[in-house]
N, C-alpha and C positions, 0 to 999 in steps of 0.2 A: 733319341738322337738321330741325326741324319746319317743315312748310310754313307759310307766312305767310298765314293765312286772310284777314285784313283786306286785305293788299296784293292778293290774288287777286281780291277782291270790287271793289275800287277799280279795278283794271286791266280788269275785265269789266263796269264801269259797273253793278254790282249794289247795291242799297240795303243799308245797314248799321245795326245797332243795337248800342248800347253802354250800359253804365251806369257811374256814378262810384263809387269806393270811397276813402274816407279810411282805412278799417281795413285793416291790413297782414296781419291774421290769415288764413292760408290756408283755414280752414274757411269764411269768409265768401265767398271766391272760389269754393269748391266749391258752396255754396248758389246762386251765380248759374250755375255750370255746369250744375248739376242741372235747371235750369228748361229747358235746351235751346233757349232763345230768342236769346240774345245772341251776336253775332259776335265781340266782344271786350270786355274790361274795362278801364277806365282807372283807375290808381292815381294819385290826385291828390296827388303828392309834395310839390307846392308848398305844400300847406296841412297836411299830416300828419306826425306823427313816425315815423321808421323808422331802420333801420340796414342796412348792405349785406347781411348774412346774410338779413335779412327779404325783401330783393328776390329772392334765390334761391329762398327757399321759397314766396314769392307765385307765381312763375313755375312751379314744380314743380306747384302746384295747378292752374294754368291749363292745363298740358299734360295733364292728365287728361281734358280735354274738347276738342271740336272748335271752339276759339276762340282768339284772340290776346289779347295784353295790350299796352297802351301806358302810358306814364308821362308825367305832367306835371311838368316840372322847372322850378326856380327859374332866374331870369336869371343868377345866378352860383352856383357854377361850372358852367356849363351844359355844357361839353365833358366835364369829368370825370364829371358825373352821367349824361350821355347814354351815354358809352362804357361806364361801369360797368353801367349798367341793361341795355344791349344784351347785355353779357357775361352778365348773369343770366338772360336769356331774353325780355325785352321786345322786341317786334317792331315797335314804333313809338315815337316820342318826340314829345310835344307841347311846344313851346318857348314859354315865356311872355316877355312884357315886351321883345320886340324893337322897337327904335325906328328903326333905320336899315336901309338896304340892306345895309350891311357886317355888321350883326349878324345879318341872315338868312343871308347868305353863310357866316358863321362856324358858324352852326347846321347847315346842310347839309353842310358839310365835316366837321363833327365826327362825323357819322353815316356818311358814305360812305367806302368803303375808300381807302387811299392807293395807288392804282394810277393810271397815266397816263390811262386812260380816264375813271375816276370823279372823279379830282381831289380826293379827300378827304383828311382828316388822321387818319383812324382806321386805326392800324397793327395789328400782330400781338399778340395777347395770349392767355395761357392762362387763360380764365375759364370759367364753367360751360358755355357753349354749345360750347366746343371740346373738352371731355373726350371721350376721354383722348389728346389730341395737343395740340402746341403752337399749333394754329391756323395761319392763314396759308395754308390750302389754297384751291383755286379754289372749293370750296363754301362756305368761310368768307367769302371776298370777295363771293361772289354773295349771301349772306345779308345782308351790310352793305349792298350796293347795292340790296336789296329791302326794307330797313327803311323803314317809313313815317315821312316827315317831315311833321309837322303843325305848324301855326303859329297862335298867337294874334295876331289883329289887334285890338289893344287900346289902342293909343297914337295920339295925334293925328299924330304924325310918321310912323308907319306907315301910316296912312290916307292922308296927303298924298303918299306915294310908293308907294302900293299897286300902280300899273301897273308900276313898275320892279321892285319886290319880286316880283310874280307872273311877270315876264319872266325872271327867273333860271332857272326851270325846276327840276325835281327837288323841288318842293313838292307833296306828295300831297293835302293837305287843309288848309283854313283854318277857323278857329273865332273868331267874333265875340266880343269881351270888353267888353261894355257898361259894367261898373262901372269897369274901368280907364280906359276912354275917357272917360267922363263926369268922372272925377277929373282926367285929363290936360288937360282944357279948363277946369278950375276950377269944375266943377259936380258935386261928389261926390253920389251918391245920386239923380241925375236921369236915370238910364238909360232910363227908360220915356217920357220926353217926346218929343212928335212929331218935333222936329228931330233928336234923336239916334236915334230909330227910323228916321229917313230915312237917316241915315248908315249904319246897319246894313244897310239894304235895298241901298244903293249898293255897300257892300263885297261883299255876297253876290252881287249881280247881276254886278258887275265880275269876281268870281272865276269864276263859272260861265261867263261869256262868254270868259274866257281858258283854260277848260278845266280849272280847278282845283276840284275838288269842295268844297263848303261844308257844314259840320256845323252842326246847331243843337242847343243844350243846352235841354232842356225838363224840366219838373217833372211834367207830366200829359199824357196823350194829346190832350186837347182843345186844347193849345197847338200841336200840329203842323201844323194846316191853314194857319195864316199862313205857315209856311215851305214847306210842300208847294206851295202856290200860287205861290211864288217859283222852284220848280224844285229845292228841297233834297230830297235823298233819303238823308241820312245824320243819324242822330240819337243823342244820348246822353241817355238817360232816367232821371232820378232820381239822388239822391245818398244813400248810406247814413245818414249823419248827419241829413239831412233827413227821410228816411222814418221813421227811428226817433223823431225829435222829434214830427213830426206825428201819428204813431200814439199815442204816449204822451199828448200834449197833448189830442187829440180825444176818445180813449177815457177818459182820466183825468178830463177835465171832465165827461163824460157820467155817469161812475160817481159822482164827487162829488155831482152834482145828485141822483142816485138815493139815496145815502146821507143827503142833507139833506132827503129828502121831496119832491124834485122842484122 
Protein backbone atom coordinates (compact mmCIF):
# COMPACT_ATOMS: atom_id res chain seq x y z
CA UNK A 1 0.00 0.00 0.00
CA UNK A 2 1.13 3.53 -0.70
CA UNK A 3 2.74 5.45 2.14
CA UNK A 4 0.52 8.04 3.78
CA UNK A 5 2.43 11.25 3.11
CA UNK A 6 0.04 13.39 5.15
CA UNK A 7 0.18 11.10 8.19
CA UNK A 8 3.97 11.02 8.05
CA UNK A 9 4.13 14.80 8.03
CA UNK A 10 1.68 15.12 10.90
CA UNK A 11 3.66 12.59 12.92
CA UNK A 12 6.89 14.48 12.32
CA UNK A 13 5.31 17.87 13.09
CA UNK A 14 6.09 19.08 9.57
CA UNK A 15 3.93 21.81 7.98
CA UNK A 16 1.50 20.70 5.28
CA UNK A 17 -0.20 22.36 2.34
CA UNK A 18 -3.37 21.25 0.58
CA UNK A 19 -5.94 22.58 -1.83
CA UNK A 20 -9.68 21.91 -2.14
CA UNK A 21 -11.28 20.32 -5.19
CA UNK A 22 -14.99 20.19 -5.94
CA UNK A 23 -14.14 18.68 -9.31
CA UNK A 24 -13.87 14.88 -9.33
CA UNK A 25 -12.19 14.81 -12.78
CA UNK A 26 -8.81 13.06 -12.37
CA UNK A 27 -7.10 15.48 -14.76
CA UNK A 28 -7.65 18.30 -12.28
CA UNK A 29 -5.93 16.17 -9.65
CA UNK A 30 -3.04 15.77 -12.08
CA UNK A 31 -2.85 19.55 -12.53
CA UNK A 32 -2.38 19.88 -8.77
CA UNK A 33 0.14 17.05 -8.69
CA UNK A 34 2.24 18.49 -11.48
CA UNK A 35 2.83 21.65 -9.45
CA UNK A 36 4.95 19.60 -7.07
CA UNK A 37 3.82 21.89 -4.25
CA UNK A 38 0.98 20.20 -2.41
CA UNK A 39 1.20 17.45 0.19
CA UNK A 40 -2.40 16.40 -0.36
CA UNK A 41 -5.65 17.29 -2.07
CA UNK A 42 -9.03 17.43 -0.39
CA UNK A 43 -12.07 16.31 -2.36
CA UNK A 44 -14.94 18.27 -0.86
CA UNK A 45 -17.55 15.55 -1.30
CA UNK A 46 -19.90 17.28 1.12
CA UNK A 47 -20.55 19.88 -1.58
CA UNK A 48 -19.84 18.12 -4.88
CA UNK A 49 -21.57 15.49 -7.02
CA UNK A 50 -19.77 12.18 -7.41
CA UNK A 51 -20.18 8.42 -7.63
CA UNK A 52 -18.15 5.57 -6.17
CA UNK A 53 -16.35 4.88 -9.45
CA UNK A 54 -15.20 8.52 -9.48
CA UNK A 55 -13.60 8.13 -6.06
CA UNK A 56 -11.45 5.26 -7.32
CA UNK A 57 -10.30 7.27 -10.34
CA UNK A 58 -9.60 10.36 -8.24
CA UNK A 59 -7.27 8.33 -6.04
CA UNK A 60 -5.58 6.67 -9.01
CA UNK A 61 -4.60 10.14 -10.20
CA UNK A 62 -3.34 11.14 -6.73
CA UNK A 63 -1.11 8.07 -6.63
CA UNK A 64 0.80 9.27 -9.69
CA UNK A 65 2.40 11.84 -7.40
CA UNK A 66 4.05 12.04 -4.01
CA UNK A 67 0.92 13.27 -2.25
CA UNK A 68 -2.10 12.03 -0.35
CA UNK A 69 -5.83 12.64 -0.64
CA UNK A 70 -8.49 13.23 1.97
CA UNK A 71 -12.23 13.48 1.56
CA UNK A 72 -14.73 15.69 3.37
CA UNK A 73 -17.91 13.69 3.97
CA UNK A 74 -21.47 14.57 4.88
CA UNK A 75 -22.79 13.94 8.36
CA UNK A 76 -24.75 10.94 7.05
CA UNK A 77 -24.05 8.26 6.02
CA UNK A 78 -20.65 9.05 7.47
CA UNK A 79 -19.55 5.50 8.27
CA UNK A 80 -20.45 4.21 4.81
CA UNK A 81 -18.78 7.13 3.03
CA UNK A 82 -15.65 7.02 5.19
CA UNK A 83 -15.11 3.31 4.67
CA UNK A 84 -15.86 3.33 0.93
CA UNK A 85 -13.55 6.33 0.46
CA UNK A 86 -10.69 4.69 2.33
CA UNK A 87 -11.27 1.62 0.19
CA UNK A 88 -10.86 3.81 -2.90
CA UNK A 89 -7.50 5.10 -1.70
CA UNK A 90 -8.22 8.21 0.35
CA UNK A 91 -5.76 8.34 3.24
CA UNK A 92 -7.74 10.72 5.40
CA UNK A 93 -11.33 11.65 6.18
CA UNK A 94 -12.57 15.08 7.25
CA UNK A 95 -15.81 14.62 9.17
CA UNK A 96 -18.37 17.43 9.10
CA UNK A 97 -21.24 18.34 11.41
CA UNK A 98 -20.21 16.53 14.58
CA UNK A 99 -22.24 17.84 17.50
CA UNK A 100 -21.46 15.53 20.41
CA UNK A 101 -18.62 13.54 21.88
CA UNK A 102 -20.41 10.39 20.78
CA UNK A 103 -20.57 11.68 17.18
CA UNK A 104 -16.80 12.10 17.21
CA UNK A 105 -16.24 8.69 18.77
CA UNK A 106 -18.30 7.08 15.99
CA UNK A 107 -16.24 8.89 13.35
CA UNK A 108 -12.98 7.67 14.83
CA UNK A 109 -14.29 4.11 15.09
CA UNK A 110 -15.52 4.17 11.47
CA UNK A 111 -11.96 4.72 10.28
CA UNK A 112 -9.97 2.53 12.67
CA UNK A 113 -9.62 -1.23 12.15
CA UNK A 114 -11.81 -3.58 14.14
CA UNK A 115 -8.97 -4.96 16.23
CA UNK A 116 -8.75 -5.17 20.04
CA UNK A 117 -6.02 -2.54 20.13
CA UNK A 118 -7.54 -0.02 17.70
CA UNK A 119 -11.14 -0.50 18.84
CA UNK A 120 -12.61 0.51 15.49
CA UNK A 121 -15.56 -0.72 13.44
CA UNK A 122 -13.79 -0.91 10.06
CA UNK A 123 -13.68 -4.55 9.10
CA UNK A 124 -12.31 -6.51 6.16
CA UNK A 125 -13.42 -5.56 2.64
CA UNK A 126 -12.18 -6.26 -0.86
CA UNK A 127 -11.90 -2.76 -2.22
CA UNK A 128 -9.40 -1.03 -4.41
CA UNK A 129 -6.65 -0.64 -1.79
CA UNK A 130 -6.61 -4.39 -1.12
CA UNK A 131 -6.33 -5.71 -4.69
CA UNK A 132 -5.60 -8.45 -5.41
CA UNK A 133 -6.47 -10.07 -2.11
CA UNK A 134 -9.32 -10.10 0.34
CA UNK A 135 -7.81 -7.55 2.68
CA UNK A 136 -7.57 -8.15 6.36
CA UNK A 137 -3.79 -8.47 6.36
CA UNK A 138 -1.58 -6.86 8.97
CA UNK A 139 -0.66 -4.26 6.34
CA UNK A 140 -4.34 -3.52 5.73
CA UNK A 141 -5.05 -3.04 9.44
CA UNK A 142 -1.99 -0.79 9.73
CA UNK A 143 -3.18 1.37 6.83
CA UNK A 144 -6.55 1.86 8.52
CA UNK A 145 -4.89 2.71 11.81
CA UNK A 146 -2.75 5.32 10.03
CA UNK A 147 -5.63 6.91 8.13
CA UNK A 148 -5.90 10.59 9.07
CA UNK A 149 -8.99 11.47 11.10
CA UNK A 150 -9.75 15.16 10.73
CA UNK A 151 -12.67 16.90 12.36
CA UNK A 152 -14.67 20.01 11.59
CA UNK A 153 -15.30 22.01 14.75
CA UNK A 154 -18.28 23.96 13.51
CA UNK A 155 -21.22 23.51 15.86
CA UNK A 156 -21.82 25.32 19.13
CA UNK A 157 -22.27 22.04 20.98
CA UNK A 158 -18.92 20.78 19.66
CA UNK A 159 -17.22 23.98 20.82
CA UNK A 160 -18.88 23.64 24.23
CA UNK A 161 -17.45 20.10 24.58
CA UNK A 162 -14.16 20.72 22.79
CA UNK A 163 -11.86 19.63 25.62
CA UNK A 164 -13.74 16.35 26.02
CA UNK A 165 -13.67 15.78 22.25
CA UNK A 166 -9.95 16.40 22.02
CA UNK A 167 -9.28 14.12 24.98
CA UNK A 168 -10.66 11.15 23.03
CA UNK A 169 -7.33 10.87 21.24
CA UNK A 170 -6.84 9.50 17.73
CA UNK A 171 -7.87 12.84 16.20
CA UNK A 172 -5.13 13.88 13.81
CA UNK A 173 -6.28 17.38 12.86
CA UNK A 174 -9.09 19.86 13.42
CA UNK A 175 -10.56 22.48 11.12
CA UNK A 176 -12.63 25.44 12.26
CA UNK A 177 -15.97 25.88 10.45
CA UNK A 178 -17.09 29.50 10.86
CA UNK A 179 -20.15 29.40 8.59
CA UNK A 180 -21.77 26.46 10.36
CA UNK A 181 -20.82 27.81 13.77
CA UNK A 182 -22.41 31.20 13.14
CA UNK A 183 -25.57 29.49 11.88
CA UNK A 184 -25.66 27.19 14.90
CA UNK A 185 -25.80 30.19 17.22
CA UNK A 186 -28.55 31.88 15.18
CA UNK A 187 -26.31 34.37 13.37
CA UNK A 188 -25.89 33.06 9.82
CA UNK A 189 -23.32 34.91 7.71
CA UNK A 190 -21.68 36.69 10.67
CA UNK A 191 -18.57 34.49 10.83
CA UNK A 192 -16.16 37.44 10.60
CA UNK A 193 -17.60 39.29 13.59
CA UNK A 194 -15.04 39.84 16.39
CA UNK A 195 -16.78 37.63 18.97
CA UNK A 196 -16.99 34.71 16.54
CA UNK A 197 -13.36 35.20 15.50
CA UNK A 198 -12.55 35.00 19.22
CA UNK A 199 -14.23 31.57 19.37
CA UNK A 200 -12.12 30.47 16.40
CA UNK A 201 -8.98 31.54 18.22
CA UNK A 202 -10.07 29.69 21.34
CA UNK A 203 -10.73 26.51 19.34
CA UNK A 204 -7.35 26.65 17.60
CA UNK A 205 -5.38 27.47 20.73
CA UNK A 206 -7.15 24.77 22.76
CA UNK A 207 -6.42 22.18 20.07
CA UNK A 208 -2.76 23.10 19.81
CA UNK A 209 -2.44 23.04 23.60
CA UNK A 210 -3.71 19.45 23.63
CA UNK A 211 -1.34 18.47 20.84
CA UNK A 212 -3.93 18.24 18.06
CA UNK A 213 -2.80 20.10 14.92
CA UNK A 214 -5.14 22.77 13.60
CA UNK A 215 -5.54 23.54 9.91
CA UNK A 216 -6.62 26.85 8.42
CA UNK A 217 -8.54 27.24 5.17
CA UNK A 218 -7.45 30.37 3.30
CA UNK A 219 -8.05 31.82 -0.16
CA UNK A 220 -4.83 33.83 -0.46
CA UNK A 221 -1.34 33.79 1.01
CA UNK A 222 -1.81 37.13 2.78
CA UNK A 223 -4.43 35.48 5.02
CA UNK A 224 -1.86 33.05 6.41
CA UNK A 225 -0.08 35.38 8.84
CA UNK A 226 -3.05 35.62 11.19
CA UNK A 227 -2.93 31.84 11.64
CA UNK A 228 0.83 31.51 11.59
CA UNK A 229 0.97 33.89 14.55
CA UNK A 230 -1.33 31.50 16.44
CA UNK A 231 0.99 28.58 15.75
CA UNK A 232 -0.95 27.02 12.85
CA UNK A 233 1.32 25.18 10.41
CA UNK A 234 -1.21 23.39 8.24
CA UNK A 235 -3.10 25.14 5.46
CA UNK A 236 -5.63 24.40 2.73
CA UNK A 237 -5.11 27.05 0.07
CA UNK A 238 -7.87 27.87 -2.38
CA UNK A 239 -10.82 26.03 -3.88
CA UNK A 240 -11.10 25.17 -7.56
CA UNK A 241 -14.57 26.68 -8.10
CA UNK A 242 -13.60 29.94 -6.37
CA UNK A 243 -10.34 30.17 -8.32
CA UNK A 244 -12.19 29.69 -11.61
CA UNK A 245 -14.91 32.20 -10.70
CA UNK A 246 -12.50 34.88 -9.52
CA UNK A 247 -10.30 34.55 -12.63
CA UNK A 248 -13.25 34.66 -15.00
CA UNK A 249 -14.95 37.55 -13.21
CA UNK A 250 -11.82 39.69 -12.80
CA UNK A 251 -10.46 39.19 -16.30
CA UNK A 252 -13.90 39.20 -17.90
CA UNK A 253 -14.80 42.55 -16.33
CA UNK A 254 -11.46 44.01 -17.43
CA UNK A 255 -11.90 42.85 -21.00
CA UNK A 256 -15.52 44.13 -21.06
CA UNK A 257 -14.21 47.57 -20.11
CA UNK A 258 -11.66 47.41 -22.89
CA UNK A 259 -14.33 46.43 -25.39
CA UNK A 260 -16.51 49.34 -24.31
CA UNK A 261 -13.68 51.82 -24.66
CA UNK A 262 -12.52 51.88 -21.07
